[in-house]
SEVO-983581 format. One record per residue (C-alpha): x, y, z. Coordinates in Angstrom, 2 decimals, always signed. Example, Ala and Ser with C-alpha at 12.3 -4.5 7.8 and 13.67 -1.06 7.14 Angstrom:
<nodes>
[[+12.30; -4.50; +7.80]]
[[+13.67; -1.06; +7.14]]
</nodes>
This chain:
<nodes>
[[-45.77; -6.39; +49.56]]
[[-45.77; -7.13; +46.11]]
[[-46.94; -10.65; +45.14]]
[[-46.42; -12.53; +41.88]]
[[-49.57; -14.14; +40.49]]
[[-49.57; -16.75; +37.72]]
[[-52.42; -17.88; +35.23]]
[[-52.12; -21.69; +35.05]]
[[-53.41; -23.24; +31.78]]
[[-56.39; -25.86; +32.36]]
[[-55.00; -28.91; +30.68]]
[[-51.51; -28.89; +32.25]]
[[-51.26; -26.58; +34.99]]
[[-48.30; -24.69; +33.82]]
[[-48.05; -21.22; +33.93]]
[[-49.39; -19.17; +31.10]]
[[-49.28; -15.49; +31.89]]
[[-47.57; -13.66; +35.37]]
[[-48.77; -10.52; +36.87]]
[[-46.76; -8.63; +39.86]]
[[-49.40; -7.09; +42.40]]
[[-49.35; -5.36; +45.39]]
[[-51.48; -6.97; +48.24]]
[[-54.21; -4.46; +48.23]]
[[-54.85; -5.65; +44.41]]
[[-54.69; -9.37; +45.13]]
[[-58.28; -9.46; +46.41]]
[[-59.81; -8.23; +43.18]]
[[-57.90; -10.34; +41.01]]
[[-58.56; -13.84; +43.04]]
[[-62.38; -12.74; +42.64]]
[[-61.96; -12.05; +38.88]]
[[-60.11; -15.38; +38.60]]
[[-63.00; -16.93; +40.55]]
[[-65.64; -15.87; +38.72]]
[[-64.27; -16.90; +35.37]]
[[-63.20; -20.14; +36.45]]
[[-59.45; -19.93; +36.12]]
[[-56.57; -20.88; +38.34]]
[[-53.87; -18.77; +39.56]]
[[-50.36; -19.39; +41.53]]
[[-49.53; -16.86; +43.84]]
[[-46.40; -16.23; +45.56]]
[[-44.71; -13.72; +47.59]]
[[-42.10; -12.03; +45.35]]
[[-38.27; -12.26; +46.75]]
[[-36.53; -9.57; +48.90]]
[[-34.54; -9.21; +45.56]]
[[-37.01; -8.63; +43.31]]
[[-36.49; -11.98; +41.43]]
[[-39.68; -12.32; +39.33]]
[[-40.09; -15.26; +36.34]]
[[-39.14; -14.78; +32.91]]
[[-41.98; -12.95; +31.08]]
[[-43.84; -11.10; +33.81]]
[[-46.45; -9.21; +32.27]]
[[-50.12; -7.95; +33.15]]
[[-53.10; -10.17; +32.49]]
</nodes>
């Protein structure tokens, strides 16, 4: 199952980057973000495959 992961801006909590990742990769992404003190917002990708504009790797 794919998930959309957004990196959140520290000042206002707005999304700065987005990434689509499979479920087996999400734990590593969370651990890396936690170690760096980054905040993430994670949600499942809808069945239609719609993603946020500007989705990319971070």
